[in-house]
Backbone bond lengths (Angstrom), bond angles and torsions (degrees), N, CA, C in turn:
res aa  C-N    CA-C-N  psi(-1)  N-CA   C-N-CA  omega(-1)  CA-C   N-CA-C  phi
1 M - - - 1.461 - - 1.532 111.00 -
2 L 1.350 117.20 -40.76 1.452 120.77 -179.45 1.519 111.28 -63.77
3 N 1.337 116.27 -36.00 1.468 119.43 177.99 1.530 110.59 -64.17
4 I 1.342 116.53 -40.66 1.464 120.39 179.05 1.525 109.94 -66.53
5 L 1.330 116.80 -44.68 1.462 120.33 -179.73 1.522 111.64 -62.52
6 S 1.332 116.60 -32.11 1.461 119.00 178.78 1.526 111.66 -65.51
7 V 1.342 116.34 -24.84 1.465 120.90 177.00 1.522 110.88 -86.27
8 T 1.341 117.34 -44.93 1.463 120.36 -174.50 1.527 112.89 -78.80
9 F 1.342 117.25 -28.61 1.465 119.67 -175.04 1.531 113.45 -55.90
10 P 1.345 120.01 -48.04 1.466 118.65 -178.35 1.524 113.32 -58.60
11 F 1.323 118.02 -33.91 1.466 120.96 -179.03 1.530 110.63 -66.99
12 F 1.324 116.40 -47.43 1.464 119.39 178.98 1.527 111.34 -72.72
13 A 1.338 117.12 -28.19 1.464 120.12 176.78 1.521 110.90 -65.18
14 L 1.333 117.33 -36.73 1.464 120.50 177.46 1.532 110.95 -66.47
15 V 1.332 116.92 -37.80 1.466 120.17 175.10 1.533 109.34 -61.36
16 L 1.329 116.43 -44.53 1.466 120.85 179.32 1.527 110.82 -62.71
17 C 1.318 116.98 -38.67 1.466 120.08 178.71 1.526 110.99 -60.35
18 G 1.333 116.81 -44.84 1.454 120.21 178.08 1.512 112.04 -63.94
19 Y 1.342 116.47 -38.46 1.467 121.23 179.16 1.528 110.54 -64.81
20 V 1.336 116.66 -48.77 1.463 120.94 -177.46 1.525 110.48 -66.14
21 A 1.327 117.19 -41.78 1.472 120.51 -179.22 1.522 111.15 -59.89
22 T 1.330 116.65 -37.28 1.462 120.46 -179.90 1.523 111.05 -76.29
23 R 1.330 117.25 -43.54 1.467 120.40 -180.00 1.532 111.49 -62.96
24 R 1.332 116.30 -34.85 1.468 120.99 -179.56 1.526 112.51 -85.39
25 A 1.329 116.55 -1.73 1.474 122.50 -178.47 1.522 112.43 65.91
26 W 1.339 117.50 20.04 1.460 119.94 171.89 1.530 110.01 -71.12
27 L 1.324 115.19 -30.86 1.460 120.97 174.83 1.530 107.30 -106.29
28 P 1.326 118.50 114.84 1.471 119.42 179.62 1.524 111.03 -59.69
29 A 1.307 115.95 143.52 1.464 119.97 -179.04 1.523 111.27 -59.86
30 D 1.334 116.59 -33.15 1.467 119.53 179.99 1.524 112.46 -66.52
31 A 1.331 116.68 -21.19 1.468 119.50 -178.14 1.526 112.64 -80.10
32 I 1.347 117.46 -16.81 1.462 120.42 -176.52 1.523 110.88 -64.40
33 G 1.340 116.71 -38.80 1.455 119.47 177.35 1.518 112.10 -59.53
34 G 1.340 116.94 -39.32 1.462 120.46 177.66 1.512 112.19 -65.86
35 L 1.336 116.25 -41.12 1.466 119.75 176.54 1.526 111.00 -61.28
36 N 1.329 115.40 -43.78 1.454 120.04 -179.05 1.531 110.71 -64.23
37 T 1.330 116.23 -40.18 1.460 120.72 178.17 1.522 111.21 -63.13
38 F 1.332 116.37 -44.14 1.466 119.23 178.96 1.523 110.96 -60.76
39 S 1.328 116.84 -44.29 1.464 120.20 -178.66 1.519 111.57 -67.79
40 L 1.350 116.42 -45.48 1.460 120.19 -172.90 1.521 113.01 -76.04
41 Y 1.335 117.21 -35.75 1.461 119.89 -171.71 1.527 114.12 -107.06
42 F 1.326 117.89 -9.66 1.456 118.97 -177.94 1.533 112.24 -124.51
43 S 1.339 116.88 -67.65 1.464 118.41 -169.73 1.526 113.19 -73.12
44 L 1.353 118.10 -47.03 1.468 119.72 -178.32 1.527 112.94 -65.85
45 P 1.338 120.50 -42.63 1.466 118.55 174.99 1.525 112.88 -58.18
46 C 1.336 116.41 -38.45 1.465 118.86 178.30 1.533 111.13 -66.06
47 L 1.344 116.03 -38.46 1.464 119.42 178.43 1.524 110.52 -64.77
48 L 1.333 117.31 -45.91 1.465 120.40 -179.31 1.520 111.18 -68.71
49 Y 1.328 117.28 -36.03 1.470 119.78 175.32 1.532 109.91 -60.92
50 R 1.332 115.58 -44.32 1.464 119.21 -178.85 1.518 111.13 -61.24
51 F 1.338 116.89 -44.11 1.465 118.92 178.34 1.523 111.01 -65.95
52 G 1.347 116.45 -41.52 1.457 119.15 179.50 1.516 112.47 -62.98
53 A 1.324 116.52 -40.84 1.456 121.07 -176.96 1.522 113.00 -73.15
54 T 1.339 116.40 -24.78 1.469 119.88 -177.19 1.522 113.05 -105.39
55 T 1.337 117.10 4.27 1.468 121.69 179.01 1.525 109.33 -104.28
56 P 1.338 118.91 132.55 1.469 120.40 177.29 1.522 111.56 -53.07
57 I 1.314 116.73 138.14 1.462 121.38 -174.51 1.520 111.63 -60.49
58 A 1.330 118.31 -29.16 1.470 121.01 179.80 1.524 111.41 -62.14
59 Q 1.355 117.15 -34.50 1.460 120.31 178.20 1.523 111.28 -71.71
60 L 1.329 117.09 -32.17 1.461 120.56 -179.65 1.519 112.27 -74.62
61 L 1.328 116.99 -19.95 1.467 121.50 -178.41 1.527 111.10 -115.38
62 D 1.326 116.85 31.27 1.465 121.99 -176.08 1.525 109.95 -74.02
63 A 1.328 116.69 106.36 1.465 121.62 -176.15 1.531 111.99 -66.18
64 S 1.325 117.54 -34.09 1.463 119.79 -178.72 1.526 111.11 -66.44
65 V 1.326 117.54 -39.32 1.467 121.10 175.74 1.520 109.93 -64.92
66 L 1.320 116.75 -44.44 1.469 121.26 -178.81 1.526 111.30 -61.60
67 I 1.337 117.05 -47.16 1.466 121.23 -177.85 1.529 110.60 -63.22
68 T 1.329 116.45 -45.22 1.468 120.52 -179.48 1.519 111.21 -60.75
69 W 1.328 115.97 -48.13 1.468 119.72 -177.35 1.523 111.02 -67.59
70 L 1.318 117.62 -40.49 1.460 121.15 -178.61 1.522 111.06 -64.99
71 M 1.329 117.96 -43.72 1.470 121.09 178.31 1.523 110.95 -58.67
72 C 1.320 116.35 -43.59 1.468 120.07 -178.62 1.522 111.23 -69.01
73 A 1.326 117.19 -38.67 1.458 120.41 179.62 1.526 110.63 -63.49
74 L 1.321 117.09 -45.42 1.463 120.45 179.84 1.529 111.16 -64.77
75 T 1.322 116.94 -38.33 1.463 120.78 178.05 1.522 111.05 -64.89
76 M 1.341 116.86 -43.00 1.460 120.74 179.51 1.526 111.35 -62.81
77 V 1.317 116.46 -41.87 1.464 120.19 179.74 1.529 110.39 -62.57
78 A 1.326 116.22 -49.74 1.469 120.34 -178.29 1.521 111.19 -62.50
79 F 1.323 117.68 -45.51 1.463 121.28 -177.45 1.525 111.25 -65.61
80 T 1.339 117.25 -44.77 1.461 120.21 -176.44 1.524 111.20 -65.33
81 I 1.320 117.31 -41.24 1.460 120.08 177.76 1.534 110.07 -63.04
82 A 1.323 116.77 -45.13 1.467 120.55 -178.07 1.518 111.58 -62.10
83 V 1.329 117.54 -37.53 1.462 121.24 -175.24 1.528 112.11 -82.13
84 T 1.333 118.29 -35.66 1.463 120.43 -170.17 1.527 114.30 -94.61
85 M 1.324 119.16 -15.46 1.465 119.34 179.92 1.524 110.67 -67.69
86 N 1.330 115.90 135.10 1.465 121.71 176.30 1.531 108.28 -156.25
87 R 1.313 117.68 -165.31 1.471 120.03 -177.11 1.515 112.34 -64.93
88 R 1.327 117.63 -28.91 1.470 121.16 179.87 1.524 111.76 -90.45
89 V 1.321 117.54 -28.84 1.465 122.48 -174.61 1.521 108.76 -110.54
90 G 1.323 116.32 102.52 1.461 121.41 178.91 1.516 111.37 -89.66
91 W 1.343 115.24 -165.57 1.462 120.30 -178.42 1.524 111.90 -57.95
92 N 1.321 116.84 -41.67 1.461 119.69 -175.57 1.529 111.11 -61.79
93 D 1.338 116.10 -54.32 1.463 120.13 -178.77 1.529 112.00 -69.03
94 A 1.333 117.10 -38.86 1.464 120.04 -179.51 1.526 111.41 -64.82
95 S 1.332 116.84 -36.51 1.465 120.19 -178.60 1.520 111.51 -67.86
96 F 1.333 116.41 -41.73 1.465 117.97 178.22 1.529 111.37 -74.49
97 G 1.337 117.26 -28.31 1.456 119.33 171.08 1.519 111.26 -64.52
98 A 1.341 116.20 -38.30 1.466 120.45 176.68 1.521 110.94 -66.29
99 L 1.342 116.26 -35.05 1.468 119.28 179.82 1.522 111.24 -65.52
100 V 1.341 117.69 -41.99 1.465 118.26 178.51 1.531 111.64 -71.50
101 A 1.335 117.31 -22.00 1.467 119.82 176.95 1.523 111.72 -79.04
102 A 1.344 117.72 -22.09 1.465 120.99 -174.92 1.521 113.48 -111.44
103 F 1.336 117.80 -13.60 1.464 121.95 -172.52 1.533 108.97 -110.36
104 P 1.330 118.82 101.11 1.464 120.48 179.93 1.528 111.78 -77.91
105 N 1.305 114.93 163.63 1.464 121.26 -179.36 1.528 109.88 -82.98
106 T 1.310 116.18 61.93 1.467 121.61 -172.78 1.514 111.82 -71.06
107 G 1.340 117.24 -45.53 1.451 119.54 -175.32 1.520 112.95 -65.44
108 Y 1.330 116.41 -51.02 1.462 119.89 -175.40 1.527 113.05 -76.91
109 M 1.324 117.57 -36.01 1.460 120.03 -174.50 1.527 113.17 -115.50
110 G 1.334 117.24 -44.28 1.455 120.09 -170.44 1.504 114.46 -64.84
111 V 1.345 117.43 -43.57 1.464 120.03 -176.03 1.524 111.42 -60.14
112 P 1.343 119.62 -55.51 1.471 117.21 179.78 1.524 113.77 -66.35
113 L 1.339 117.35 -35.52 1.463 119.90 -176.48 1.525 111.52 -69.93
114 L 1.332 117.64 -48.12 1.462 119.87 -175.90 1.518 112.36 -73.46
115 V 1.326 117.52 -31.17 1.467 118.80 175.16 1.523 110.01 -66.05
116 T 1.336 116.87 -36.93 1.465 119.83 175.78 1.528 110.84 -65.40
117 L 1.334 117.00 -40.34 1.465 121.17 -177.83 1.526 112.75 -75.08
118 L 1.338 116.32 -44.60 1.462 120.82 -168.20 1.523 114.31 -111.31
119 G 1.320 117.39 -13.58 1.450 120.14 -177.79 1.529 111.98 95.90
120 G 1.319 115.53 176.75 1.454 121.69 -174.98 1.509 114.87 -62.71
121 Q 1.344 118.08 -21.73 1.468 120.51 -179.43 1.523 112.53 -66.86
122 A 1.337 117.25 -13.81 1.467 119.99 178.34 1.525 111.75 -77.38
123 A 1.330 118.20 -13.87 1.463 120.46 -173.55 1.521 112.02 -66.68
124 G 1.333 118.01 -41.85 1.460 120.94 -176.49 1.519 113.57 -56.81
125 P 1.343 119.59 -57.36 1.460 120.38 177.86 1.527 113.30 -59.08
126 M 1.346 117.16 -37.11 1.466 119.05 -179.85 1.522 111.53 -64.89
127 I 1.319 116.78 -39.00 1.461 119.99 179.53 1.523 109.88 -63.02
128 V 1.332 117.58 -38.92 1.467 120.81 177.42 1.528 110.41 -61.44
129 T 1.338 117.16 -43.47 1.470 119.74 -179.46 1.526 111.39 -65.08
130 I 1.323 117.62 -37.38 1.464 120.68 178.92 1.521 110.27 -62.40
131 V 1.331 116.57 -44.19 1.464 120.58 -179.51 1.531 110.64 -62.59
132 V 1.344 117.38 -45.26 1.469 120.99 179.83 1.525 110.75 -61.96
133 D 1.334 117.06 -45.60 1.459 120.17 -176.45 1.525 111.90 -67.53
134 M 1.326 116.93 -36.37 1.459 119.56 -179.36 1.520 112.15 -75.46
135 L 1.332 116.43 -41.84 1.462 119.64 -173.90 1.524 113.05 -85.63
136 V 1.337 117.88 -36.98 1.463 120.79 -172.13 1.529 111.48 -106.51
137 T 1.323 116.88 -59.83 1.469 120.02 -172.74 1.522 111.80 -60.42
138 S 1.334 116.86 -48.93 1.464 119.59 -179.19 1.519 111.64 -62.97
139 S 1.335 116.91 -46.61 1.469 120.28 -178.22 1.526 111.26 -63.33
140 L 1.331 117.17 -39.97 1.459 120.91 178.97 1.526 111.27 -62.57
141 C 1.322 116.67 -46.50 1.467 119.63 -177.53 1.530 111.33 -67.21
142 I 1.324 117.56 -36.58 1.463 119.88 176.52 1.521 109.97 -64.09
143 A 1.321 117.03 -42.43 1.466 119.98 178.38 1.526 111.39 -63.64
144 L 1.327 117.44 -43.34 1.464 121.16 179.46 1.530 111.30 -64.75
145 S 1.317 116.60 -31.69 1.465 119.74 -178.63 1.521 112.56 -64.65
146 R 1.321 117.41 -17.06 1.464 121.42 -178.78 1.529 112.51 -85.69
147 L 1.324 118.34 -5.71 1.464 119.97 -171.19 1.524 113.99 -69.84
148 D 1.324 118.29 -22.97 1.461 118.51 -179.78 1.518 112.57 -94.61
149 G 1.343 116.87 11.57 1.454 120.60 175.57 1.510 114.16 72.81
150 A 1.349 117.30 21.79 1.464 118.88 179.84 1.521 111.51 -64.84
151 D 1.330 117.31 -26.33 1.459 122.07 178.42 1.519 107.77 -111.98
152 T 1.317 116.39 119.65 1.460 120.10 -176.71 1.515 112.60 -65.83
153 H 1.323 118.35 -15.77 1.459 120.46 -179.99 1.527 112.14 -83.41
154 G 1.329 116.94 -15.33 1.452 120.01 172.83 1.523 114.63 84.20
155 M 1.335 114.08 -173.76 1.460 121.74 -172.49 1.524 113.13 -71.54
156 A 1.334 117.76 -30.77 1.459 119.69 -178.16 1.521 111.19 -61.98
157 V 1.347 116.23 -45.43 1.459 120.16 178.48 1.522 110.11 -66.12
158 A 1.342 116.51 -41.33 1.468 120.13 178.79 1.519 110.96 -60.91
159 G 1.344 115.97 -41.18 1.456 119.78 178.62 1.515 111.88 -62.94
160 R 1.335 116.75 -40.84 1.462 119.81 178.71 1.526 111.11 -67.16
161 Q 1.329 115.99 -37.73 1.463 119.17 178.16 1.528 111.24 -66.23
162 A 1.327 115.60 -39.42 1.470 119.28 178.07 1.521 110.76 -63.51
163 L 1.345 115.95 -43.96 1.467 119.89 179.35 1.523 110.63 -64.17
164 K 1.334 116.45 -41.54 1.464 120.18 178.40 1.526 110.70 -61.58
165 G 1.352 116.15 -40.94 1.455 119.90 178.65 1.518 112.24 -61.86
166 V 1.334 116.73 -39.83 1.471 120.68 177.93 1.519 110.59 -65.27
167 L 1.331 116.49 -44.34 1.461 120.74 -176.69 1.523 112.24 -67.01
168 L 1.349 116.47 -31.70 1.459 120.19 -178.79 1.526 112.95 -89.07
169 N 1.325 116.89 -8.28 1.467 120.27 178.87 1.527 109.24 -77.92
170 P 1.325 118.19 122.18 1.472 119.46 -176.22 1.524 114.58 -73.42
171 L 1.331 118.16 -17.23 1.465 119.28 -174.72 1.529 112.99 -65.45
172 P 1.354 119.41 -48.17 1.470 117.69 177.18 1.523 112.83 -60.81
173 W 1.338 116.33 -37.53 1.464 119.02 -179.65 1.523 110.90 -66.34
174 A 1.338 117.13 -36.32 1.468 120.06 176.79 1.521 111.03 -64.02
175 I 1.346 116.00 -39.43 1.461 120.47 177.81 1.531 110.34 -64.40
176 V 1.347 116.43 -45.94 1.466 120.89 -179.51 1.523 110.45 -61.40
177 L 1.329 117.22 -46.47 1.464 120.60 -179.21 1.524 111.19 -62.96
178 G 1.339 116.72 -43.06 1.459 119.68 177.38 1.515 111.79 -63.30
179 G 1.360 116.94 -39.69 1.458 120.31 177.74 1.520 112.15 -63.69
180 L 1.327 116.98 -39.51 1.470 120.33 177.77 1.526 111.04 -64.62
181 M 1.317 116.61 -39.86 1.469 119.86 177.10 1.513 111.00 -64.65
182 S 1.341 116.51 -38.40 1.465 120.10 177.64 1.521 110.87 -66.10
183 Y 1.336 116.16 -43.99 1.465 120.44 -179.26 1.527 111.99 -63.23
184 A 1.335 115.86 -43.33 1.463 120.03 -178.18 1.524 112.59 -83.11
185 Q 1.347 116.22 -10.02 1.462 121.98 -177.79 1.529 111.07 58.22
186 W 1.323 114.10 42.03 1.464 120.42 176.06 1.520 109.85 -96.18
187 Q 1.314 116.05 158.75 1.459 122.30 175.69 1.518 109.52 -133.90
188 L 1.319 116.43 142.39 1.446 121.03 177.57 1.526 110.21 -74.09
189 P 1.332 117.16 158.11 1.470 119.07 172.52 1.526 110.52 -56.63
190 E 1.310 115.76 148.01 1.461 120.40 -172.23 1.527 113.99 -56.29
191 P 1.352 121.19 -42.97 1.474 118.99 178.51 1.529 112.92 -60.44
192 M 1.346 117.98 -40.97 1.462 120.91 177.47 1.517 111.05 -66.60
193 S 1.330 115.79 -41.75 1.462 120.44 -179.64 1.529 110.93 -61.46
194 K 1.326 117.47 -43.41 1.467 120.44 -179.80 1.525 111.17 -65.91
195 T 1.327 116.98 -36.75 1.464 120.23 177.60 1.525 111.01 -62.93
196 I 1.339 116.30 -45.74 1.463 121.21 178.63 1.515 110.74 -63.42
197 W 1.319 117.04 -40.93 1.470 120.64 -179.62 1.535 110.87 -64.44
198 L 1.345 117.57 -38.44 1.460 120.30 178.33 1.527 110.59 -64.56
199 L 1.323 117.19 -44.77 1.459 120.23 177.58 1.524 110.92 -63.44
200 A 1.322 116.61 -39.14 1.459 120.28 178.84 1.526 111.37 -62.78
201 D 1.316 117.03 -38.12 1.464 120.47 179.33 1.533 111.59 -66.05
202 A 1.323 116.32 -24.96 1.468 119.79 179.50 1.518 112.52 -83.18
203 A 1.331 118.09 -10.34 1.461 121.87 -172.31 1.518 112.62 -62.54
204 S 1.315 116.91 -44.78 1.457 119.88 -173.42 1.522 112.72 -62.98
205 P 1.337 120.25 -57.73 1.470 118.50 -178.67 1.518 113.09 -64.63
206 A 1.329 117.80 -38.44 1.470 120.20 -178.77 1.524 111.04 -65.48
207 A 1.337 117.10 -45.09 1.463 120.48 -177.73 1.522 111.56 -66.92
208 L 1.319 117.42 -41.98 1.459 120.42 -178.62 1.525 111.42 -66.61
209 F 1.319 117.01 -42.88 1.458 120.95 177.03 1.532 110.15 -62.22
210 T 1.330 115.96 -39.00 1.467 120.72 179.95 1.519 111.37 -65.38
211 I 1.339 117.94 -37.80 1.469 120.64 177.42 1.525 109.96 -55.68
212 G 1.334 116.55 -49.65 1.453 120.24 -179.27 1.519 111.86 -61.76
213 A 1.337 116.99 -41.28 1.455 120.73 179.75 1.525 111.57 -64.36
214 V 1.334 117.13 -42.79 1.464 121.45 -179.74 1.528 110.52 -65.18
215 L 1.340 117.09 -41.19 1.457 120.08 178.92 1.526 111.31 -63.74
216 A 1.320 116.13 -42.89 1.468 119.39 178.89 1.525 110.78 -64.41
217 R 1.326 117.21 -42.82 1.464 120.35 179.65 1.522 111.13 -62.42
218 S 1.335 116.80 -41.18 1.467 119.86 179.36 1.516 111.05 -62.65
219 Q 1.331 116.53 -42.84 1.461 120.33 179.77 1.527 110.99 -65.64
220 M 1.333 116.64 -42.95 1.458 120.73 179.95 1.531 111.24 -65.26
221 K 1.313 115.86 -39.06 1.464 119.98 179.97 1.525 111.07 -65.31
222 T 1.332 115.98 -38.08 1.463 120.22 178.15 1.520 111.20 -61.28
223 V 1.336 116.26 -42.09 1.466 121.02 179.24 1.528 110.78 -67.41
224 Q 1.335 116.42 -44.20 1.465 120.90 -178.12 1.523 112.21 -62.53
225 E 1.328 116.54 -34.26 1.457 120.57 -178.72 1.523 112.45 -83.01
226 G 1.321 116.90 2.01 1.458 120.27 178.16 1.517 113.16 67.66
227 H 1.316 116.62 36.66 1.468 120.79 179.99 1.528 109.19 -62.18
228 P 1.324 118.56 131.71 1.470 119.72 178.91 1.520 111.28 -63.96
229 P 1.324 117.14 156.81 1.472 119.96 179.38 1.527 111.51 -55.05
230 I 1.325 115.48 138.15 1.467 121.06 -178.54 1.523 108.33 -97.25
231 P 1.329 118.23 119.89 1.471 119.52 178.86 1.530 111.39 -58.08
232 L 1.312 115.63 141.73 1.461 121.00 -178.78 1.523 111.36 -55.30
233 R 1.328 116.86 -37.86 1.468 120.36 -176.44 1.525 112.71 -70.13
234 D 1.355 117.12 -11.64 1.452 119.91 -179.79 1.527 112.94 -89.24
235 Y 1.343 117.74 -11.80 1.469 117.84 179.82 1.535 113.94 -133.57
236 L 1.334 118.33 -29.24 1.461 119.78 -176.87 1.531 112.74 -64.34
237 P 1.357 120.13 -43.26 1.472 118.58 179.41 1.526 113.23 -57.07
238 A 1.335 117.71 -41.51 1.462 119.86 -179.08 1.526 111.18 -63.45
239 A 1.328 117.11 -38.50 1.465 120.45 177.60 1.527 110.83 -65.59
240 I 1.320 116.92 -39.67 1.469 120.85 177.79 1.525 110.52 -66.39
241 F 1.328 116.68 -41.88 1.467 120.07 177.26 1.525 109.94 -56.96
242 K 1.343 116.14 -42.70 1.466 119.66 -176.46 1.523 111.42 -65.01
243 L 1.314 116.67 -46.77 1.463 120.14 -171.65 1.524 113.78 -83.46
244 L 1.328 117.93 -28.56 1.464 120.52 -174.84 1.527 112.91 -113.63
245 L 1.335 116.75 -52.04 1.453 119.67 -175.75 1.527 112.32 -68.77
246 H 1.321 117.28 -42.51 1.464 120.43 -176.84 1.536 112.03 -60.50
247 P 1.339 119.64 -53.04 1.476 117.88 178.68 1.518 113.26 -63.87
248 L 1.348 117.43 -34.84 1.463 119.42 178.18 1.520 110.65 -65.30
249 L 1.326 117.23 -41.35 1.463 121.26 177.94 1.524 110.97 -62.16
250 V 1.338 117.11 -45.18 1.464 120.67 179.64 1.525 110.50 -62.07
251 L 1.336 116.61 -40.37 1.465 120.25 178.79 1.525 111.21 -62.40
252 L 1.329 116.96 -45.92 1.463 120.91 -178.31 1.526 111.43 -67.26
253 V 1.325 117.23 -45.39 1.463 120.72 -179.95 1.524 110.18 -65.38
254 G 1.324 117.30 -44.24 1.457 120.73 179.96 1.523 112.86 -65.00
255 A 1.333 116.19 -42.93 1.464 119.57 178.30 1.526 110.92 -63.91
256 S 1.338 116.80 -38.78 1.467 120.30 177.23 1.523 110.76 -65.79
257 A 1.334 116.14 -39.43 1.463 120.08 178.69 1.523 111.22 -62.10
258 I 1.330 116.77 -42.78 1.471 120.50 177.70 1.516 110.44 -64.66
259 H 1.343 116.23 -42.09 1.467 120.91 -178.90 1.528 111.55 -60.91
260 Y 1.340 116.02 -37.85 1.467 119.69 -176.81 1.526 113.02 -94.46
261 G 1.324 116.27 13.90 1.460 119.09 168.32 1.511 117.19 98.27
262 L 1.327 118.97 2.20 1.461 119.38 176.36 1.534 108.14 -67.84
263 P 1.340 117.69 133.07 1.475 119.86 -175.26 1.520 113.07 -74.45
264 L 1.310 115.58 60.53 1.462 121.83 176.55 1.522 107.99 -101.72
265 Q 1.311 116.62 123.45 1.455 120.50 -178.78 1.529 110.71 -78.02
266 R 1.318 116.00 148.06 1.468 119.34 -179.70 1.532 111.57 -63.10
267 A 1.334 116.69 -34.11 1.471 119.42 176.84 1.526 110.48 -65.00
268 E 1.330 117.49 -36.82 1.463 121.04 177.14 1.525 110.77 -67.28
269 L 1.323 116.52 -40.70 1.466 120.10 178.14 1.523 110.37 -62.52
270 E 1.316 117.16 -39.37 1.460 120.34 178.19 1.529 110.68 -59.90
271 V 1.320 116.49 -42.96 1.465 120.28 177.82 1.522 110.38 -62.62
272 L 1.335 117.71 -44.69 1.464 121.44 -178.35 1.525 111.40 -62.41
273 V 1.316 117.34 -41.36 1.471 120.67 179.81 1.528 110.39 -64.08
274 L 1.328 116.76 -42.41 1.461 119.38 -179.28 1.531 111.45 -71.15
275 V 1.318 117.66 -32.89 1.468 119.71 173.68 1.532 109.30 -62.59
276 A 1.330 116.64 -44.56 1.469 120.62 178.91 1.521 112.04 -63.79
277 A 1.331 117.58 -27.07 1.464 121.48 -179.80 1.522 113.11 -80.24
278 L 1.345 117.35 -5.15 1.459 120.70 177.90 1.533 110.31 -69.77
279 P 1.336 117.21 158.42 1.469 119.12 175.41 1.525 111.82 -69.19
280 S 1.314 116.45 173.12 1.462 122.16 -176.61 1.528 111.50 -67.18
281 A 1.331 115.23 150.12 1.463 121.24 178.64 1.526 110.11 -65.19
282 S 1.329 116.51 129.96 1.463 120.96 -173.98 1.526 112.66 -72.55
283 N 1.333 118.39 -22.14 1.460 119.72 -176.92 1.531 112.66 -75.94
284 V 1.339 118.66 -9.35 1.463 120.53 -179.29 1.529 110.60 -66.16
285 A 1.343 117.33 -30.23 1.468 120.04 177.98 1.524 110.73 -61.50
286 L 1.329 116.40 -37.68 1.469 120.01 178.18 1.522 110.50 -68.80
287 L 1.330 117.03 -39.50 1.462 120.38 177.27 1.525 110.83 -63.55
288 A 1.330 116.30 -43.36 1.465 120.25 -179.61 1.523 110.98 -60.70
289 E 1.330 116.10 -41.45 1.463 119.77 178.44 1.525 110.91 -64.03
290 R 1.317 117.23 -40.56 1.459 121.33 -178.31 1.517 111.54 -64.17
291 F 1.340 117.42 -34.68 1.461 120.56 -175.77 1.535 112.64 -100.98
292 G 1.327 116.96 15.38 1.446 120.49 171.76 1.515 115.39 77.34
293 A 1.312 118.30 17.47 1.464 120.99 176.40 1.536 109.08 -84.60
294 D 1.316 115.95 174.99 1.462 121.73 -179.46 1.532 108.39 -78.26
295 S 1.333 116.02 91.16 1.468 119.94 -176.53 1.530 111.41 -67.46
296 G 1.348 117.85 -26.16 1.461 120.21 176.88 1.514 111.31 -63.83
297 R 1.328 116.46 -43.33 1.469 120.61 177.34 1.523 110.80 -63.66
298 I 1.328 117.28 -43.95 1.467 121.19 -179.34 1.526 110.52 -64.51
299 A 1.336 116.26 -42.90 1.466 119.50 178.43 1.521 111.32 -62.32
300 R 1.336 116.91 -36.14 1.466 120.09 178.46 1.536 110.59 -65.94
301 I 1.326 117.34 -41.35 1.470 120.32 177.69 1.527 110.21 -61.00
302 I 1.329 116.11 -45.41 1.466 120.49 -178.84 1.520 110.71 -63.68
303 L 1.337 116.20 -42.69 1.465 120.41 -179.13 1.524 111.44 -63.52
304 V 1.344 116.88 -46.40 1.469 120.86 -179.86 1.530 110.35 -63.46
305 S 1.334 117.40 -44.55 1.463 120.08 -178.21 1.526 111.17 -66.00
306 T 1.336 117.00 -36.48 1.468 119.74 -179.99 1.525 111.01 -69.16
307 A 1.331 116.70 -42.73 1.469 120.08 -179.98 1.531 111.31 -66.39
308 A 1.342 116.48 -44.86 1.462 120.17 -177.07 1.517 112.39 -73.34
309 A 1.336 117.34 -22.80 1.467 120.37 -176.30 1.523 112.33 -66.59
310 F 1.323 117.86 -21.21 1.462 118.60 178.29 1.523 110.79 -56.04
311 L 1.337 116.17 -41.33 1.465 119.79 178.63 1.524 112.00 -88.88
312 S 1.343 117.69 -43.17 1.474 119.60 -175.76 1.521 111.39 -67.12
313 F 1.334 117.93 -40.59 1.461 119.99 179.03 1.532 110.57 -67.37
314 S 1.308 116.37 -43.99 1.463 119.37 177.62 1.521 111.29 -60.55
315 G 1.348 116.12 -38.87 1.459 119.36 176.85 1.525 112.17 -64.82
316 A 1.335 117.07 -37.75 1.464 120.38 177.81 1.531 110.79 -63.96
317 V 1.327 116.37 -39.10 1.475 119.96 178.46 1.524 109.99 -63.89
318 V 1.323 115.99 -43.09 1.475 119.65 179.64 1.528 110.59 -62.32
319 L 1.331 117.62 -44.26 1.467 121.10 -178.14 1.525 111.38 -65.09
320 L 1.322 117.42 -37.20 1.466 120.69 -177.18 1.509 112.99 -80.61
321 R 1.317 116.34 -33.94 1.471 120.07 -172.70 1.522 113.22 -114.19
322 G 1.349 115.62 -4.18 1.453 118.03 -178.16 1.495 113.44 -77.21
């Protein structure tokens, strides 16, 4: 366990550093947008491009990984909405709660953490999960959030906004470009390649620090806006679903798939389970705010899952690899 913690601790410590720096006002709130821009538009795309370009194309197009992850994502969304909807939590809030229960923080945290733990072979399955979560899970939850009429423009506008968000997100495009380079076996000129590699090396610390800063800003904003107290039952179950139910579901579905002959490798299943054990994606709070959901509740789920994941994720690694 101590060996695992020695690997995972620095990653969560960087998140804590970003959180403390923002809470203490050492990092100006206006600077968080710049950090997020650097991570989203520069360092993380370069990191994903590098993995895509250096990963065999067969791993990037692994149908068994895609099917397993997609089935679990759809199940998590349906189950979380069914369990969490009540008089206070309608379709809008329940859908974004389901998104944080099914969408792990793979881009900002999972890619650098799991590659450090498992090596470069973990990149292929992770890239598949990122594509599924961005294209399917996010779009589905945004569409479902429109069912209670929270947006007077309806589902058609929400669908167009979701599609626009996918098209403008640089991460899928970086994956596609890297995959094309891998398929064609092309290489960039050395000066360009070194520039991309330098930006990719900066992705891990910048993204992790940004997670902490974004979480702190969301919490501070909730307090400043006078958000009423959020009942524990409105956010704790979703955090538990993310950290415990999601990886357990992926393990059971993946093991069943292997048992019944689906060509899913055990090493790939291990990666999928650990991706599912990651905390919730931090960008969902921004999506919830954009679509009029209770961003304070979503931020609380993300904060609880991120804090608790230090122990739960490390425990999952021990159980799988111990």
